[in-house]
N, C-alpha and C positions, 0 to 999 in steps of 0.2 A: 504493500499500499504505500501511496505517496505520503509525504510529510503533513500535507494539508488534510488528506483521508484520516490520518491517524490522530490529528489534532482534533477532528470532527468526533471522532470515535470516543477520544478521551474525555470530552465534553459531554457525549451522550451516556458514557458509563458513570460519570461522576452525578449527572442528573437523575439516573436510574437509581444509584446508591442512595441519594438524597430524598428521594419520592418513593418510588415503588417499594424498594428493600426496607427503607427505614419505617414506613407505615405497616409492613407486614411484621418486621421484628418486635414491634411494640407489643403484639399478640402473640407471635411465635418465634422467641428467641431461639439462637441456634442452641444445639445441644451441648456444646461446650466451646470455651473461649477460642481453643486453637486445635486444629486438626493436622495431624502429621502422618507420614507415611511409615512403613515398618523400620526404616532407617532414621525416624524422628526428623525427617526433613518437612518444614512447614509447607502446607499446601494452601494455596490460595483458594478462595470462593469461587473465583470465576476464573476463566482463561480466555483472552480475546486476541486478535491481532497485535495488541499492544505489547503483548509478553513475547513476540517473536518478530520485532519490528524490522528486523534485517534480514529475514527469511528470503532464501533464494533457491527456487525448486532444484536448479541443475546443480548448484553447488552443494546444497545440504542433502537432497534427496537423490536425484537422478532417477534412473530407470533400475529394476532389478536386473543383476549381473553386470552392472556399468558402474564406474566409479562415481560416487565414494562407496558404493554398496550397502547404503544405509537400509535399502528396500529388499537385501538379499542377495546370495551370491549366484542363484540358478535363476535363469530367465523366466521359468514357469513356476518355480517353486513347488508346492504340493500339488498343483494341477498336473504336472508331469510325473513326480515321484514323491511319495510320502517320505517323512523321516523314518530313520531305521529305528524300530522298536527294540531297544536292547537293555533287557532287565539284568541287572547287577546280581550275581549270584556266586555261591561257593560256601561249602559246608563240609566238615568232617574229611573223609577220605576222597581220594580222586574218583574212586567208584561210584559214591554217593553224589558227587557234584555232576559226574557224567549222567546219572539218570534224570538230575534235575535240569540239566542242559537239554535233554532229548524231550523231557516234559515240556519245557518251555517252548521249543521249536515246533513241537506237535500242538501248541495252544496258538500258534500264529505269530510268535517273536521272530524277528528278522535279522539279529545279530546277537551273538554272545558277549558277555562281560564278567570277567573273572574276578571274584573276591579272593584274595589269599589271607591266611590266618597270619596272625601277628609274628610268629617265628619266621615265615618266609620274608615277610616285610623287613625284619630286622636282620635278616641275613644269617639266621641260625637254622640247625636242622631239628626235626622233632624230637631226636634223642638227647639234644643238649640240656644241661640242667637250667638254663634260662627258660626254656621252652614248657617246663613243667606247668600244668595246669590251662595251657592255651591251646594245645593242639586240635586243630580242626574246630575252633570255638567259634571264631569271628569270620571265617572263610576256609578255603580249601587248603590242605597240607601238600605242599609240593617240596619235596626234598631232593629229587633227582629228576633227569630225562625220563625214568622209568614212569614215575608220578605223571609225568606231562603224557606221556603215551596212553596212559590208561584214561587220563581226564578228557580225551578227545577221541578215544577208541569209538569207531562207527560214526564219527561226525565228519563229514567230507570238509576238509579245510581249504578247498579251493572253491567252496560254494557258500560257504559264510564268513563273514569278517569277525574278528575278535578283538575286544578291548580288554586289556589287562592293567589293573589299577595295581602297579608296583612301581617304586621310585628307586631307592639306593641299589637294589639288586636288578634293576629293569634289563640291564644288557645280558645277564644270565638268563632271565625268563624268556627273553626274546630269543636267543640262541636256543633254548629247549623247544620253543614253538616251532621255529624254523626246521629244526632235527627231526621233531615229531612229524612235521608235514611230510619231509623228505621221505621218512620211512612210510608214509602213507603212499608214496609215489608221487607227491605233488611239489613240483620244484619252487624255489623260493620266490621266483618272479611272479608266481600265480597265487601267492598268499596275501591276504588284505587284512589289515587291523590296526590297533594303536597300542602303544604303551604309554603309561601316563608320564614317567621318566622326567617329572618336574620337581627337582631336588629343592628350588629355590622356595618354593610355597611350603615345602617340608620345614625348613628353618624358620619360615615365618608363622606357620600355624599348625599343621598336623603333626609335626615332631618325630615323624619316622625316619630321620636321617641315620647314617652311619659314619661317613666319611666327612673331612673337613670339605668347605666350598670348593677351592681350587681342583682337587683330583676329582670331585664329583662333577664339576663343568668339564673337565677333560674326558670322563666317561660319557657324558652326554654328546660332545663333539665327535667323537670315536664312534658313536652309534649313528650319527648324523652321515657321517662319512661312509661307514661300512654299508648302511641300509640304501644310501643312494645308488650305490653301485651294485649291491645284491639283493635288496628287498625292495624294489621301486615302489611298490603298492602300499607300503607300510608308513604309517604316520609315527614319526620317531618321537614326537612330544605331545602330550596333551595338556597343554599349559592351562592349571586347574586354578580357577577362582572358587570352586566349590567348597574346598576346605577351607579356604580363608573366610567365607561366609559362614561355615558351619561352626568356627572358632568364634565367632561373635561380631564380624566386621559388618560395616554398613554396606549398601549397594555401592556407593561411590568407591569404597575403600576396595571393595572386591573387584570392581572394574580397573581402578588404577593400579592396584597391586599386581594383577594378573597380566596387564599389558606390559608393565615395566619389567616384569619377569620375562615376558616374551621376547620385548626387545633385547634384554640382556642375553638371552640365548641367541639371537640374530648376531649380536656383537661378537659373541664368542665363537660361532662359527665362521664368520668373517675372519677373525682373528686367527683361527686354525687354518686358514688359507682355502676356505670352501667357497665357492660362488653362490652369493645369496639365493640367484634363481635355480641352484640346483637343489636346495634343501629346504627354502622357504614353503613350496607347494606342499610339503610333507608335515608342516606344522599345524597342529589343530589345537581347539581349545576346549574347556569344559567348565560350565557355568551352573551356578546354583538357579533354581527357581523358588523365590519365597513368596510369601503370601499377598504382598501388594502387586496387583497384576500390572498397573500402569507403571510403576516403578522398574518392574522388572523387565516390561517391553522396551522401555526407554533405554535400560542398560544394554540389552543386547544390540538395539540399534546404533547407540554411541559407540560400542566396541567395534563392531564393522567399520564405522565411519574413521574414527581413530587409527584402527590398525591399518587400512589401506591407506590413509595419508603418510603415516610413520614409515610405512614400508616403501611408498613411493619417494617421497621427498627427503627423508633421513636415510634410507638405506640403499636407494638407488635401484630398487628392483624394477625389472623390465617386464616380466611375464605377469600376465594377469592373475593367474592361479597364484602367484605370490602375494597378491593384494588380498586375496580372499581370506576371511575369518571363517572358518567352518568351525562349528562346535556342537559338542555333546552337552546336554541339560540332565540334570538330575533334580527331582522335586526335594524341597528341604526337609533332610532328617532331623534337623535341630527343631522343625515346627511340630514334630509329632508328638503326641501326648500319651502318657500312661492311663490317664484319666479318659473315660468313654472314647476308647480307642476306635469305635465305628466312625467316630467323625473324622478321623483321619483321612478315610476316603474322599470326604468332600475336600479337605485341604488339598489333599494331592490332585484331585480333579481340577480345581482352580489354579494350583501350580503348573500343571501341565498346560493348561490353557494359555497361559502366560508365555510359556516356552514356544508353543506353536505360533502364538500370534507374533512373537518376536524372531520367528525364523530358524528355529534349532534344525540341525542335520540329524540328530539322533537324540532319543530322550529314554530315560529310566524312570518309571513312576514308583515311589516307595510304596511298600504294603503297610496295611493298616495296623499291624502288629509289631513293627520294627522298633517301637520304644520299650517293648517287653522282650523280643527275642528274635533269632534269626526267622525270617518269613515262613509259615507254612503253605503248604501248595496251594491251598484255597485263596488265602491271603495275596499270593503272588498272582493268581489267575484273575482275581478281581483288579489287582493294579494293572495288568497287562491288558485286560478288558476296557479299563478307562482310557487307556491310550485308543484302541480301536473304535470306542465310541466317539471319540474327539476325531478321528481320522473319517469315520463311514457315516456319522449320524449328526454331527454337530454343524457342518456347513462352514466351518472356520478354514478348511482347505480350498475353498471355490475361489477365492480371491489372493492376490499378494499384498501382504502389509496392510491389512485392512484399515489400520488406526492411523496410518499417514495422513499428514494433514490436519490432525486434531490439533488444537491450540495447546491442549494441555501436554499432549505427547510430545509435540515438537519442543516445547518450552523445557520439558523436564528432560528430554534428550540433550538439549543444549546445556542445561545446568550440570548434569552428569558429566558430560564432556569437559566443561571449564573445571570442575573439581578434580576429575583425573589429572589434568594438566598441572593442577597446582601442586598434587603429590609428585609429578614427574619432576617438577622443579625442585622439590625439596629432596628427592633421591639425587639428583644432579649435585645439588649444594653439598651433599655429603659425600660425593666421590662415586656414586652408583649405588646399585642394589645391593651388591654384597658388602660394602662398608657399611650401609645402613643397616643391613641385617646383624652385623658383627657390632654394631651399637645398640642394637635391640629397639630401633625405631618403629619398624611396621609391627612388631610383635606387641609394643606398647600401645600403639593406636588401636589394634584389634582389641586388647585386653580392655582398653577404656570404653570403648564403643559396646562390647559385651556387657560390662559394668552397667551402663546407662541402660541397655535395654532391659536388664534382669531387674533394675531398680523400678522402672516403668511398670513391671508386671507386680512388683510386690507392693508397690504404693498404689495400685490399681488405675494409674494413669493410663495403662493399656490392658485392655481386655483380652483374655485368652480363654476361649469357650470350655468350660468344664474343668479349668483349673483355678482360675480367681472369680469366676462369674458362671452362672447356669451350673452349677456344681449339684452333683447328685450325692445326698449324704447316704454315708454307708454303702458307697457304691462296692459293688462285688463284680471283679472283672472275670468273666467265665469265658472268655473266648479261648480257643486252643493254642498251646504254647508249644514250639517246637523246642526239644532238649536234644543236645548232643551227648550220645553215649560215651561215659567216660573210657570204655575199654577201646575207643578209637586211638586214644594216645598210646596204648600199649602196642596194639597191631600195626601203627605206622611207625613206631620206633624199631620194632622187630623186623619191619620191611627194609627199613633204611640199613639197619646194621647186617641184615642178610646180604644186601646189595653190596656193602662194601666187603665182605668175605668173597662173593662170588665174581665180581668185575676183576678186570686185568689191572691190579695195583700199579704195576710197573709204567703201564700207558697213564693212569691218573698222575702218578708222579711227575713223569717227564712233561705232561701237560701243564701241570701247575707250577712246574719250574719255569717252563716257557713263558707262563703269563706273569710270573713273578719278574723275571727278565725284561719283559715289555713294559712292565708297569713302572719299574724302576729307571727306565730309559724312556724315550719319546715314540716308540713305535705304537700303532694303533693296537689295542688290546682287543679288539672283537674277534679277529682270528684264533686267538689264543683261548678266548672265552669259549669259541665254538668246539675248539679241540678238546677242552677240558670237560664240556657238556657230553660231546660224543663218547669220551671214555668214561661216563657217567660219575665224573666228580660231583659231589653234592653242591649245593647253594651255600651251606655253611663252610665248607672247604675252600670254595672260590674267594668267598669274603673274608676267610681268615686270611687269605693271601694279602688282600688289600688292607686289612687291620694292620698286618705287620709293616707293609709298605708305606700306606698313608696314615695310619693312626686313626683314631675315632674324633669326633668333634664333640666339644662341650658347648652347650647354649650360655650366652651372657647372662648374668643374673640382673634382673630389672626389679626396681622397686618403686 
C-alpha cells in the first residue's frame, strides 16, 4: 500500500478503536489484559497492512519452489506428493522393533524412524556397567552390525527411507545401515534416509554428546565427504531444533539456534575443502510443532526464507537445491500430559495441522500415552491415523501455503525472522556458535525460557488443560501401558558377548587399529569405521577408540 493509503488506514483504525471497539468493551471487556503465544510473545488484538507496511510479494513470498522459498520447496507441494509419514519407533531388542516397523508399514506408514536406547546414544554396549537398567527402555538396543541386520530383516532398504535419531555415534550407525543394505543386495547409491548427526544441538539442549566439539565437527565433515561420494541419496545431517524446543526454548530461539547451527556446519564443510553445492543439498532440518498453530507456521516459513538467503548471499551456493530447507517435523513431546492422556490426541492433531500448514516434508505424530510409557500399538495406530485424516479428509493439502497473505501470519513471520537475526549477531559477537556454547550462552537462554514457561503454568497465567484447570479430581489413568521385559537386558548382553567370541577378533583389532591411526591423523575416518563395522566391532569398541584419542567433553557450569 502507498504511504497515503497506510495513513488513511491508520486513521480508520484509530476511529474504529475509539468508537466501535470502545463501546463494545464497556459491556464486554476482553478476557485478559494481555494475550500471548506459547513463547510468551505478545499478540496484538488486530493485524492489518499497517503491521507489514513494507511487504513485497516477490521479495518476501515469491512462488512455491522459487526463491526465497517462503511458500515451500516443491512447485505443487502436497497436491503432487504428500509428506512422508514417519513414526519414530524403537524398543527392546532388534527383533521387537522389527515387528513394530512391519506393523507401522502395514498400517500405511511411508518411512521408518529409528529410536535408539540410551547406551547406543552414548556409545556404550548393552553389557557395559553404565548400561545397567537402560537396555531397550527408551529405544532399540543396537550394539553391532548383527543387531542392525536383524532390525531391518525383511524390510527392503531400497524401497523405504529411514531416519535414525543418533548423534555422537552417527557415523557408526550410518556405516551399519549401509553394510546391512549391502548384505540385502542393495547398493549404497540406492539407499535413502537421514542421520540426525547434529552434535551442536546436543551441547545446547539434549546433552547426549560424547566427544569435545572440535573432533565431533571433524566426524561430521568426514561423513559429509564420504556420503557425497558413496551414499548420494543420504541426508548427512538433520539439523535439529526439535530438542532445543523440548528443552524449553521459545519458537524464536528454536528457529535461531537451529539455523545458526546449520550455518556452522556449512562453514565447517567449506573449511574442510568441500564444495558447498556438493554437500548442501543433502542437509535437512528437524523442527518441533508446538501448540500455537500460527506461531509454528510462521516459524517454518521464516526458516525457509532465512536459509535460502544465507545459503545464496553468505555461502555463495549456486544450485537451487542448496537453497532448499527440507524439514521433518515432530509434534511436541513436551506438551503431552500424564493427566487425561486421551486429550493428547487433540493436542497432537492441532500440532500436526500446524506442521502441514507450514509445509513440512515429513511428520511424526506423538502417541497419546508417551508421557507414561513407550507407545502401545493402539496408541501408535491412532497417531498415524491422525496424519492420514489430515492428508485425506481435512482438505489442508488442496492448496499451497493457504495462510500466505494473512496480515497476522506475515507480521509474525517477519518478527520471528528479525529475532533470529538478533541471535545470529550475538553468536557472532562471541566468536561463533561453538565459543558461545563453551560460554554456556544458548544453554542459559533455553533454561531461562523454560523457567518462565513453567512459572506461567504454576501461577495459572497459562492454562494447561487437565493440569492446572479442567482437572479431574481423583483421576484414575486406566489406559494400557507398554512395559519392557527386564529379561531383554540379559538376552541382549549375552548376544553381544557371544558375538565377541565368535567373530574374527584379529580383523576387529586390525580395523580398530586402522581407525585409531586415522583418528590421530587427518585421514577421513569413515572408511575405517566401515571396516570396523564389517568386522563386527561394536558401537562401544569403536567409541572407546575415540575416547582414547579425543577424550570426553564436560559441559560448562552455568549458574
